[in-house]
MARDRENGU-911744 format. One record per residue: x, y, z of N, C-alpha, C in turn; residue in three letters; chain. Coordinates in nm, 4 decimals. Layout:
     n_px     n_py     n_pz    ca_px    ca_py    ca_pz     c_px     c_py     c_pz code unit
        X        Y        Z        X        Y        Z        X        Y        Z  ala    A
...
REM end
This chain:
     n_px     n_py     n_pz    ca_px    ca_py    ca_pz     c_px     c_py     c_pz code unit
   9.0091  -4.6125  12.9569   8.9075  -4.4898  13.0005   8.8713  -4.4398  12.8456  met    A
   8.7517  -4.4818  12.7995   8.7292  -4.4123  12.6753   8.6098  -4.2533  12.7534  arg    A
   8.6673  -4.1879  12.6570   8.6574  -4.0075  12.6425   8.4934  -4.0040  12.5590  phe    A
   8.4186  -3.9307  12.6766   8.2488  -3.9161  12.5801   8.2452  -3.7755  12.5986  arg    A
   8.1640  -3.7207  12.4795   8.1432  -3.6025  12.4854   8.0013  -3.5540  12.5406  leu    A
   8.0106  -3.4678  12.6547   7.8677  -3.3874  12.6903   7.7735  -3.4410  12.5708  pro    A
   7.6540  -3.4441  12.6210   7.5312  -3.4989  12.5013   7.4470  -3.3532  12.5563  glu    A
   7.3956  -3.3104  12.4560   7.2032  -3.2324  12.4731   7.1258  -3.2809  12.4217  glu    A
   7.0134  -3.2487  12.4984   6.8654  -3.3027  12.4378   6.8212  -3.1824  12.4292  arg    A
   6.8084  -3.0815  12.3436   6.7038  -3.0094  12.3383   6.6024  -3.0042  12.2765  pro    A
   6.4733  -2.8674  12.3126   6.3608  -2.9366  12.2991   6.3122  -2.9393  12.1884  glu    A
   6.3950  -2.8231  12.0921   6.3712  -2.8072  11.9635   6.5066  -2.8047  11.8854  glu    A
   6.4943  -2.8930  11.7862   6.6088  -2.8866  11.6992   6.6832  -2.7130  11.6697  pro    A
   6.7959  -2.7218  11.6513   6.8741  -2.6280  11.6850   6.8683  -2.5250  11.5309  pro    A
   6.8844  -2.4229  11.4751   6.8690  -2.3787  11.4091   7.0424  -2.3113  11.3248  thr    A
   7.0541  -2.3178  11.2374   7.2033  -2.2832  11.1418   7.1824  -2.2121  11.0077  gly    A
   7.3186  -2.1952  11.0151   7.3256  -2.0697  10.8667   7.4614  -2.1497  10.8154  tyr    A
   7.4496  -2.1363  10.6482   7.5440  -2.1847  10.5851   7.4685  -2.1490  10.4292  lys    A
   7.6134  -2.1575  10.3513   7.6093  -2.0831  10.1930   7.6681  -2.2373  10.0978  ile    A
   7.5450  -2.2123   9.9880   7.5639  -2.3511   9.8884   7.4973  -2.2836   9.7790  ala    A
   7.5176  -2.3847   9.6525   7.4634  -2.3264   9.5254   7.3535  -2.4100   9.4900  his    A
   7.2419  -2.3250   9.4887   7.1372  -2.4205   9.3896   7.1482  -2.5020   9.2705  pro    A
   7.1484  -2.6714   9.2792   7.1783  -2.7188   9.1642   7.0332  -2.7940   9.1505  val    A
   7.0200  -2.8041   9.0193   6.8901  -2.8691   8.9155   6.9429  -2.9760   8.8577  leu    A
   6.9090  -3.1261   8.8913   6.9337  -3.2152   8.8194   6.9236  -3.2205   8.6270  ser    A
   6.9666  -3.2859   8.6108   6.9724  -3.2904   8.4502   6.8603  -3.3088   8.3866  gln    A
   6.7946  -3.3940   8.4404   6.6221  -3.4184   8.3738   6.5284  -3.3103   8.4425  asp    A
   6.5542  -3.2528   8.5312   6.4919  -3.1103   8.6006   6.3931  -3.1947   8.7058  gly    A
   6.3790  -3.3008   8.7265   6.3247  -3.3630   8.7876   6.3358  -3.3615   8.9458  thr    A
   6.4944  -3.3055   9.0026   6.4991  -3.2814   9.1288   6.5456  -3.1682   9.1621  arg    A
   6.6086  -3.0968   9.2835   6.6265  -2.9891   9.2899   6.7264  -2.9914   9.4344  ala    A
   6.8482  -2.9915   9.4359   6.9063  -2.9258   9.5731   7.0224  -2.8237   9.5807  gly    A
   7.1395  -2.8636   9.6413   7.2210  -2.7971   9.6560   7.4002  -2.8227   9.6443  phe    A
   7.4477  -2.7952   9.6633   7.6112  -2.8593   9.6258   7.6727  -2.7412   9.7270  thr    A
   7.7803  -2.8031   9.8768   7.8350  -2.6978   9.9039   7.9505  -2.6326   9.8699  gly    A
   8.0378  -2.5810   9.9473   8.1527  -2.4751   9.8514   8.2571  -2.4883   9.9318  val    A
   8.2720  -2.6319  10.0001   8.4109  -2.6702  10.0694   8.3959  -2.8251  10.0372  ser    A
   8.3977  -2.8994  10.1500   8.4416  -3.0371  10.1794   8.3332  -3.1048  10.0534  leu    A
   8.2369  -3.0706  10.1512   8.1034  -3.1846  10.0565   8.0494  -3.1186   9.9275  gly    A
   8.1360  -3.0568   9.8464   8.0706  -2.9717   9.7220   8.0512  -3.0947   9.6486  gly    A
   8.1326  -3.2013   9.6230   8.1000  -3.3072   9.5326   7.9848  -3.3516   9.5512  ser    A
   7.9297  -3.3601   9.6994   7.7794  -3.4589   9.7192   7.6811  -3.3515   9.7147  leu    A
   7.6016  -3.3395   9.5759   7.4959  -3.2713   9.6088   7.3736  -3.3363   9.7253  pro    A
   7.2982  -3.2598   9.7895   7.2352  -3.3019   9.8493   7.0757  -3.2271   9.8384  tyr    A
   6.9407  -3.2483   9.8892   6.8215  -3.2757   9.9011   6.7979  -3.1416  10.0107  gly    A
   6.6796  -3.0863   9.9603   6.5917  -2.9999  10.1175   6.6352  -3.1317  10.2731  ala    A
   6.5935  -3.1992  10.2351   6.6156  -3.3015  10.3688   6.6503  -3.3904  10.3062  leu    A
   6.8000  -3.4112  10.3777   6.8755  -3.5066  10.3330   6.9394  -3.5863  10.4539  asp    A
   7.0492  -3.6896  10.4518   7.1303  -3.7102  10.5358   7.2776  -3.7284  10.4981  glu    A
   7.3634  -3.6656  10.5616   7.4901  -3.6317  10.5830   7.6099  -3.7823  10.5495  ala    A
   7.6560  -3.7880  10.4488   7.7773  -3.9229  10.3589   7.8876  -3.8545  10.4030  arg    A
   7.9957  -3.9603  10.4186   8.0994  -3.9127  10.4560   8.1800  -3.8470  10.3379  cys    A
   8.2619  -3.7942  10.2784   8.3134  -3.7138  10.1657   8.4187  -3.8008  10.1370  ala    A
   8.4721  -3.8694  10.2149   8.5985  -3.9513  10.2048   8.5492  -4.0988  10.1549  tyr    A
   8.4170  -4.1609  10.1671   8.4018  -4.2520  10.1440   8.3763  -4.3716  10.2467  gly    A
   8.3889  -4.3159  10.3510   8.4586  -4.4190  10.4658   8.3066  -4.4627  10.4761  arg    A
   8.2847  -4.5651  10.5714   8.1690  -4.6265  10.5812   8.1107  -4.5851  10.7390  arg    A
   8.1850  -4.5322  10.8009   8.1111  -4.4708  10.9549   8.0118  -4.3976  10.9038  his    A
   7.8896  -4.3742  11.0366   7.8248  -4.2692  11.0056   7.8256  -4.1190  11.0708  arg    A
   7.7624  -4.0349  10.9870   7.8288  -3.8787  11.0141   7.7606  -3.8244  11.1433  ala    A
   7.8165  -3.7460  11.2097   7.9288  -3.6926  11.1972   8.0038  -3.7763  11.3018  pro    A
   8.1515  -3.8191  11.2403   8.2413  -3.8963  11.2830   8.3559  -3.7884  11.3834  his    A
   8.3665  -3.8323  11.4992   8.4434  -3.7443  11.5866   8.5945  -3.7464  11.5456  arg    A
   8.6305  -3.8663  11.4652   8.7978  -3.8571  11.4026   8.7596  -3.8489  11.2534  arg    A
   8.6933  -3.7632  11.2331   8.6626  -3.7277  11.0957   8.5784  -3.5877  11.0747  cys    A
   8.5806  -3.5260  10.9543   8.5400  -3.4067  10.9443   8.3835  -3.3742  10.8217  asp    A
   8.3507  -3.5151  10.8546   8.2714  -3.5254  10.7703   8.1316  -3.5067  10.8252  cys    A
   8.0001  -3.5011  10.7622   7.8909  -3.4092  10.8162   7.8666  -3.3080  10.7410  gly    A
   7.7053  -3.2409  10.7546   7.6792  -3.1104  10.7051   7.7918  -3.0317  10.8404  phe    A
   7.8033  -2.9093  10.7323   7.8670  -2.8156  10.8502   7.7847  -2.6416  10.8648  his    A
   7.7173  -2.6174  10.9744   7.6492  -2.4718  10.9414   7.7537  -2.3984  11.0811  cys    A
   7.7069  -2.2654  11.0582   7.7430  -2.1337  11.1681   7.6139  -2.1269  11.2173  val    A
   7.5847  -2.0970  11.3985   7.5005  -2.0524  11.4856   7.4339  -1.9187  11.3947  his    A
   7.5176  -1.7838  11.3486   7.4774  -1.6838  11.3025   7.4297  -1.6396  11.1937  glu    A
   7.3727  -1.6050  11.1094   7.3391  -1.5551  11.0264   7.4826  -1.5052  10.9565  arg    A
   7.4853  -1.3779  11.0210   7.5370  -1.2794  11.0064   7.6963  -1.3071  10.9582  ala    A
   7.7434  -1.4564  11.0171   7.8800  -1.4905  10.9939   7.8430  -1.5734  10.8416  ala    A
   7.7611  -1.6394  10.8408   7.7387  -1.7001  10.6750   7.7216  -1.5809  10.5648  ala    A
   7.6679  -1.4458  10.6195   7.6626  -1.3447  10.5069   7.8141  -1.2911  10.4848  glu    A
   7.8802  -1.3340  10.6233   8.0047  -1.2929  10.5692   8.1138  -1.3749  10.4532  gly    A
   8.0885  -1.5079  10.4840   8.1465  -1.5855  10.3751   8.1253  -1.5671  10.2260  leu    A
   8.0233  -1.4793  10.1740   7.9539  -1.4388  10.0670   8.0570  -1.3120  10.0039  leu    A
   8.1305  -1.2813  10.0837   8.2312  -1.1655  10.0556   8.2954  -1.2085   9.9703  cys    A
   8.3664  -1.3492   9.9634   8.4932  -1.4087   9.9246   8.4373  -1.4107   9.7308  thr    A
   8.5276  -1.3307   9.6665   8.5264  -1.3578   9.5190   8.4717  -1.4730   9.4692  ala    A
   8.5233  -1.6082   9.5202   8.4591  -1.7319   9.4729   8.3500  -1.7993   9.5612  glu    A
   8.3010  -1.7153   9.5978   8.1306  -1.7190   9.6990   7.9995  -1.6184   9.6511  his    A
   8.0475  -1.5373   9.5524   7.9640  -1.4533   9.5986   7.8340  -1.4976   9.5086  arg    A
   7.8321  -1.5536   9.4447   7.7021  -1.6224   9.3715   7.6289  -1.7132   9.4575  arg    A
   7.6601  -1.7813   9.5693   7.6120  -1.8659   9.6085   7.5016  -1.8368   9.6802  ala    A
   7.3761  -1.8907   9.7639   7.2806  -1.8719   9.8073   7.3012  -1.8615   9.9880  ala    A
   7.2518  -1.8322  10.0628   7.2398  -1.8427  10.2022   7.1166  -1.9128  10.2242  leu    A
   7.1500  -2.0495  10.2831   7.0840  -2.1246  10.3456   7.0290  -2.1072  10.5091  leu    A
   6.9234  -2.1243  10.5672   6.8837  -2.1421  10.6747   6.8600  -2.2871  10.7279  glu    A
   6.8605  -2.3392  10.7981   6.8687  -2.4845  10.8334   6.8127  -2.5150  10.9793  val    A
   6.7798  -2.6428  10.9366   6.7280  -2.7281  11.0836   6.8021  -2.8065  11.0984  thr    A
   6.9010  -2.8089  11.1851   7.0182  -2.9013  11.2303   6.9344  -3.0395  11.2904  val    A
   6.9238  -3.1645  11.2113   6.8749  -3.2597  11.2855   6.9401  -3.3855  11.3416  leu    A
   6.9005  -3.4919  11.4022   7.0071  -3.6297  11.4344   7.1264  -3.5706  11.5245  gly    A
   7.2233  -3.6860  11.5306   7.3493  -3.6312  11.6193   7.4322  -3.4924  11.5852  ala    A
   7.4631  -3.4248  11.6665   7.5388  -3.3050  11.6157   7.6753  -3.2861  11.6909  tyr    A
   7.7846  -3.2466  11.6883   7.8732  -3.1956  11.7420   7.8806  -3.0171  11.7549  ile    A
   7.8522  -2.9746  11.8233   7.9051  -2.8386  11.8534   7.9962  -2.7911  11.9054  arg    A
   8.0697  -2.6648  11.7722   8.1400  -2.5598  11.8028   8.1512  -2.4578  11.8686  phe    A
   8.2251  -2.3880  11.8749   8.2302  -2.2298  11.8963   8.1463  -2.1830  11.8205  glu    A
   8.1630  -2.2039  11.6480   8.1074  -2.1313  11.5621   7.9662  -2.1607  11.5069  lys    A
   7.9731  -2.3114  11.4920   7.8487  -2.3619  11.4439   7.8761  -2.5247  11.4877  gly    A
   7.8134  -2.6093  11.3796   7.7508  -2.7430  11.4448   7.7945  -2.8355  11.3025  phe    A
   7.8476  -2.9353  11.3684   7.8485  -3.0708  11.2641   7.7778  -3.1343  11.2397  arg    A
   7.6750  -3.1905  11.1905   7.6046  -3.2872  11.1968   7.5336  -3.3850  11.1067  tyr    A
   7.4244  -3.4873  11.1361   7.4108  -3.5601  11.0494   7.2835  -3.5895  10.9326  ala    A
   7.1807  -3.4798  10.9856   7.0859  -3.4514  10.8814   7.0484  -3.3323  10.8981  arg    A
   6.9988  -3.3067  10.8066   6.9356  -3.1272  10.7764   6.8335  -3.1422  10.7286  gln    A
   6.7673  -3.0044  10.7448   6.6379  -2.9992  10.6351   6.6701  -2.8184  10.6190  arg    A
   6.6425  -2.7837  10.5032   6.6621  -2.6539  10.4659   6.5455  -2.5976  10.4540  val    A
   6.5545  -2.4937  10.5068   6.4059  -2.4305  10.5703   6.4015  -2.2767  10.4137  arg    A
   6.5276  -2.2486  10.4412   6.4821  -2.1079  10.3768   6.5988  -2.0621  10.2616  thr    A
   6.5894  -2.0524  10.1385   6.6900  -1.9947  10.0292   6.7018  -1.8552   9.9998  val    A
   6.7929  -1.7684  10.0196   6.8067  -1.6543  10.0355   6.9005  -1.6213   9.9141  thr    A
   6.8638  -1.5979   9.7846   6.9076  -1.5966   9.6295   6.9575  -1.4258   9.6013  val    A
   7.1096  -1.4373   9.5788   7.1772  -1.3084   9.5551   7.1235  -1.2486   9.4702  gln    A
   7.1417  -1.1249   9.4556   7.0932  -1.0256   9.3097   7.1459  -1.0958   9.2163  pro    A
   7.0886  -1.0344   9.0813   7.1460  -1.0997   8.9415   7.2415  -0.9975   8.9099  cys    A
   7.3482  -1.0242   8.8161   7.4975  -0.9799   8.8405   7.4248  -0.8009   8.7992  gly    A
   7.2882  -0.7925   8.6985   7.3178  -0.6481   8.6995   7.2542  -0.5727   8.7924  cys    A
   7.2426  -0.6265   8.9057   7.2245  -0.5510   9.0327   7.0888  -0.5605   9.0652  gly    A
   6.9829  -0.6276   8.9696   6.8159  -0.6231   9.0413   6.8211  -0.7750   9.0865  ala    A
   6.6978  -0.7380   9.1662   6.6533  -0.8770   9.2514   6.6201  -1.0010   9.1824  ala    A
   6.6229  -1.0963   9.2148   6.6275  -1.2081   9.1139   6.5021  -1.2721   9.1156  ala    A
   6.4724  -1.3035   9.0247   6.3014  -1.3873   8.9821   6.3245  -1.5197   8.9703  thr    A
   6.4537  -1.5768   8.9304   6.4785  -1.6790   8.8354   6.5925  -1.7623   8.9048  arg    A
   6.5928  -1.9054   8.8694   6.7387  -1.9161   8.8961   6.8265  -1.9785   8.7205  leu    A
   6.9038  -1.9417   8.6799   6.9464  -1.9864   8.5766   7.0565  -2.0658   8.5536  ala    A
   7.1083  -2.1556   8.4714   7.2613  -2.2549   8.4227   7.3815  -2.1250   8.4423  asp    A
   7.4201  -2.2035   8.5578   7.5575  -2.0851   8.5605   7.6899  -2.1350   8.4858  ala    A
   7.6737  -2.2253   8.3832   7.7722  -2.2769   8.3467   7.8446  -2.3532   8.4289  gly    A
   7.8382  -2.4411   8.4866   7.9292  -2.5272   8.5654   7.8519  -2.6196   8.6452  trp    A
   7.8683  -2.7350   8.7197   7.8124  -2.8256   8.7723   7.8898  -2.9197   8.8031  gly    A
   7.7799  -3.0691   8.8670   7.8601  -3.1823   8.8946   7.7963  -3.2599   8.8218  arg    A
   7.8924  -3.4192   8.8143   7.8039  -3.4853   8.7183   7.6227  -3.4844   8.6860  pro    A
   7.5550  -3.5003   8.6239   7.4012  -3.4966   8.6728   7.3150  -3.4080   8.6983  gly    A
   7.3849  -3.2910   8.7676   7.3621  -3.1700   8.8024   7.4118  -3.0065   8.7627  trp    A
   7.3373  -2.9625   8.7255   7.3201  -2.8053   8.7088   7.3574  -2.7056   8.7755  arg    A
   7.4461  -2.6529   8.8147   7.4868  -2.5467   8.8975   7.3827  -2.4225   8.8769  ala    A
   7.3311  -2.3302   8.9268   7.2225  -2.2285   8.8923   7.2404  -2.1070   8.9836  leu    A
   7.2620  -1.9752   8.9416   7.2438  -1.8686   8.9857   7.1382  -1.7676   8.9670  asp    A
   7.1167  -1.6865   9.0425   6.9975  -1.6011   9.0354   7.0023  -1.5056   8.9312  gly    A
   6.9149  -1.4412   8.8368   6.9466  -1.4274   8.7540   6.7742  -1.2811   8.7513  val    A
   6.7559  -1.2015   8.7087   6.6341  -1.1108   8.6881   6.5359  -1.1179   8.5537  cys    A
   6.4879  -1.0878   8.5577   6.3154  -1.1500   8.4285   6.4742  -1.0916   8.2981  gly    A
   6.4865  -0.9502   8.3128   6.5436  -0.9546   8.1671   6.6993  -1.0306   8.1318  ala    A
   6.7681  -1.0353   8.2594   6.9095  -1.1133   8.2080   6.9007  -1.2815   8.2281  cys    A
   6.7404  -1.3130   8.2391   6.7638  -1.4590   8.2386   6.6407  -1.5053   8.0743  gly    A
   6.6267  -1.4155   7.9979   6.5579  -1.4576   7.9078   6.6951  -1.4705   7.7714  arg    A
   6.6757  -1.5694   7.6802   6.7210  -1.6300   7.5629   6.8338  -1.6762   7.6355  gly    A
   6.9421  -1.7330   7.5432   7.0712  -1.7859   7.5621   7.0080  -1.9782   7.5406  gly    A
   6.9482  -1.9971   7.5561   6.9319  -2.1342   7.5692   6.9395  -2.2006   7.6661  gly    A
   6.9753  -2.1122   7.7872   7.0046  -2.1491   7.8870   6.8935  -2.2079   8.0008  arg    A
   6.8940  -2.3347   8.0512   6.7791  -2.4037   8.1483   6.7922  -2.3382   8.2680  thr    A
   6.6434  -2.2601   8.2366   6.5975  -2.0968   8.3532   6.4745  -2.1821   8.3965  val    A
   6.4770  -2.1641   8.5935   6.3311  -2.2009   8.6358   6.3400  -2.0678   8.7512  val    A
   6.1987  -2.0710   8.7724   6.1728  -1.9349   8.8142   6.1672  -2.0076   8.9940  ser    A
   6.1885  -1.9122   9.1083   6.2178  -1.9256   9.2176   6.1007  -2.0367   9.2826  leu    A
   5.9514  -1.9781   9.2713   5.8649  -2.1169   9.2942   5.8797  -2.2361   9.2444  gly    A
   5.9319  -2.2231   9.1030   5.9373  -2.3939   9.0983   5.9990  -2.4532   9.1072  arg    A
   6.1809  -2.3840   9.1430   6.2733  -2.4852   9.2141   6.2267  -2.4862   9.3632  phe    A
   6.1550  -2.4191   9.4541   6.1103  -2.4855   9.5734   5.9945  -2.5775   9.5751  ala    A
   5.9195  -2.5923   9.4474   5.8267  -2.7095   9.4382   5.9243  -2.8322   9.3758  ala    A
   6.0004  -2.8251   9.3026   6.0757  -2.9237   9.2893   6.1585  -2.9827   9.4356  val    A
   6.2154  -2.8880   9.4689   6.2661  -2.9374   9.5831   6.2146  -2.9951   9.7001  ala    A
   6.0709  -2.9530   9.7299   5.9949  -2.9822   9.8274   6.0360  -2.9819   9.9588  gly    A
   5.9675  -3.0319  10.0440   5.9844  -3.0443  10.1821   5.9363  -2.8908  10.2718  glu    A
   5.8618  -2.8372  10.1598   5.8380  -2.6938  10.2255   5.8944  -2.5850  10.2081  gly    A
   6.0336  -2.5997  10.1510   6.1280  -2.5122  10.1220   6.0739  -2.3823  10.0591  leu    A
   6.1403  -2.2844  10.1242   6.0999  -2.1439  10.0333   6.1933  -2.0505   9.9957  arg    A
   6.2036  -2.0491   9.9074   6.2993  -1.9509   9.7983   6.2430  -1.8013   9.8129  val    A
   6.3318  -1.7044   9.8788   6.3145  -1.6171   9.8598   6.4338  -1.5019   9.7993  val    A
   6.4151  -1.3802   9.6986   6.5332  -1.2928   9.6642   6.5788  -1.1979   9.7545  ala    A
   6.7335  -1.1540   9.7623   6.7543  -1.0608   9.8424   6.7505  -0.9258   9.7493  glu    A
   6.7176  -0.7986   9.8414   6.6882  -0.6805   9.7821   6.8024  -0.6446   9.6603  pro    A
   6.7325  -0.6003   9.5682   6.8465  -0.5392   9.4424   6.9479  -0.4530   9.5638  pro    A
   7.0644  -0.4486   9.4673   7.1928  -0.3510   9.4853   7.1297  -0.2184   9.4905  val    A
   7.1575  -0.1341   9.5904   7.1369  -0.0074   9.5904   7.1525   0.1355   9.4556  ser    A
   7.0632   0.1741   9.4021   7.0905   0.2725   9.2894   7.1232   0.3839   9.3758  ala    A
   7.0861   0.4099   9.4732   7.1084   0.5547   9.5576   7.2548   0.6188   9.4966  asp    A
   7.2405   0.7225   9.4526   7.3896   0.7574   9.3947   7.4802   0.8263   9.5213  pro    A
   7.4066   0.8664   9.6428   7.4812   0.8881   9.7541   7.5720   0.7296   9.8498  val    A
   7.4941   0.6113   9.7829   7.5077   0.5181   9.8554   7.6210   0.4583   9.7347  ala    A
   7.5852   0.4929   9.6269   7.7342   0.4453   9.4916   7.8369   0.5248   9.5703  ala    A
   7.8311   0.6395   9.6295   7.9658   0.7285   9.6491   8.0227   0.8378   9.5726  gly    A
   7.8988   0.9112   9.5093   7.8834   1.0397   9.4431   7.8649   1.1576   9.5516  leu    A
   7.9585   1.2336   9.5654   7.8951   1.3874   9.6390   7.8795   1.4548   9.5617  gly    A
   7.8883   1.5940   9.6023   7.8509   1.6961   9.5853   7.8742   1.7723   9.4010  leu    A
   8.0239   1.7227   9.4491   8.0413   1.7900   9.2662   8.0485   1.7007   9.1397  pro    A
   8.0536   1.5475   9.1822   7.9841   1.4378   9.0779   7.8445   1.4728   9.0415  glu    A
   7.7584   1.5428   9.1430   7.6193   1.5406   9.1276   7.5856   1.6719   9.0210  leu    A
   7.6534   1.7404   9.0631   7.6595   1.9183   9.0039   7.6511   1.8461   8.8276  thr    A
   7.7912   1.8127   8.8285   7.8343   1.7830   8.6625   7.7434   1.6879   8.6301  ala    A
   7.6898   1.5828   8.6911   7.5053   1.4785   8.6190   7.4369   1.6183   8.5595  glu    A
   7.4026   1.6806   8.6856   7.2987   1.7549   8.6459   7.2873   1.8379   8.5306  ala    A
   7.4173   1.9200   8.5138   7.4160   1.9786   8.3854   7.4320   1.9310   8.2682  ala    A
   7.5319   1.8285   8.2809   7.5222   1.6837   8.1467   7.3547   1.7143   8.1364  leu    A
   7.2654   1.6763   8.2123   7.1079   1.6463   8.1726   7.0568   1.7749   8.1342  leu    A
   7.1110   1.9161   8.1875   7.0173   2.0207   8.1204   7.1004   2.0642   8.0204  gln    A
   7.2217   2.0342   7.9588   7.2721   2.0400   7.8328   7.1677   1.9599   7.7273  ala    A
   7.1553   1.8404   7.7353   7.0917   1.7141   7.6969   6.9384   1.8067   7.6711  arg    A
   6.8810   1.8204   7.7681   6.7179   1.8648   7.7800   6.7820   1.9978   7.6685  leu    A
   6.8270   2.1045   7.7007   6.8063   2.1999   7.5490   6.8356   2.2075   7.4356  asp    A
   6.9587   2.0652   7.4597   6.9346   2.0538   7.2581   6.8393   1.9957   7.2124  trp    A
   6.7471   1.8750   7.2698   6.6482   1.8489   7.2560   6.5243   1.9230   7.2193  phe    A
   6.5611   2.0709   7.3436   6.3859   2.1460   7.2827   6.4696   2.2053   7.1703  gln    A
   6.5830   2.2312   7.1401   6.6091   2.2979   6.9964   6.5431   2.2309   6.8999  ser    A
   6.5775   2.0577   6.8832   6.5439   1.9926   6.7791   6.4062   1.9875   6.7721  gln    A
   6.3474   1.9954   6.8929   6.1961   2.0019   6.8602   6.1426   2.1445   6.8251  leu    A
   6.1994   2.2702   6.8508   6.2066   2.3835   6.7767   6.2119   2.3993   6.6434  gly    A
   6.2986   2.3257   6.5850   6.3370   2.2935   6.4040   6.2266   2.2884   6.3992  arg    A
   6.2120   2.1518   6.4117   6.0800   2.0486   6.3202   5.9013   2.1215   6.3785  leu    A
   5.8923   2.2143   6.4599   5.7451   2.2898   6.4433   5.8111   2.3817   6.3890  arg    A
   5.9246   2.4705   6.3083   5.8929   2.5297   6.2357   5.8595   2.5402   6.0987  glu    A
   5.8022   2.6212   6.0229   5.7146   2.6148   5.8671   5.8025   2.6025   5.8011  pro    A
   5.7782   2.5037   5.6612   5.9351   2.5046   5.5846   5.9067   2.6414   5.4615  asp    A
REM end
């Protein structure tokens, strides 16, 4: 007797969340993503069909293989993956689960997907990203991209595209948004009253010095 998994027929395709690195083709005419785990060697588009990462001919997702796209049910769970050192420059993707899928406790493994929204992490300086720049690594024919601000994205001879341009090249109605900048609030940064008092005293001393210099310049020879 052959065991059969229960079938679901939802009225609307499920929504999921995952992390991935934005990538741009060598000639700049295609945009997509590369995963952070098993499927990292197979870049995919904003609308794409899963392929077996092991090169087998079966259709994904196969019950006796771990191929197929993967995502989690909750956005917070995907954001938690961004805490690990190797994934901190990855982007957060909101996807629509299409085709056949296998449901697990924390997510789906499925055949097709549409990437609806990409949230780019802040620039390395802490400012909100306004562009995507060559990250210095990639896959054959594809350059991985990192979020950068306008100042950090200038110069260097790197390939740089705006968030809007990346979305346009990727197509399929993709939205690309930037995560808010890292907080510059001194309290959020862990500075207490003693540290703030010392900073204020230093600023006052520098202000007194500037005033003395201005006074000297105003004195007649």
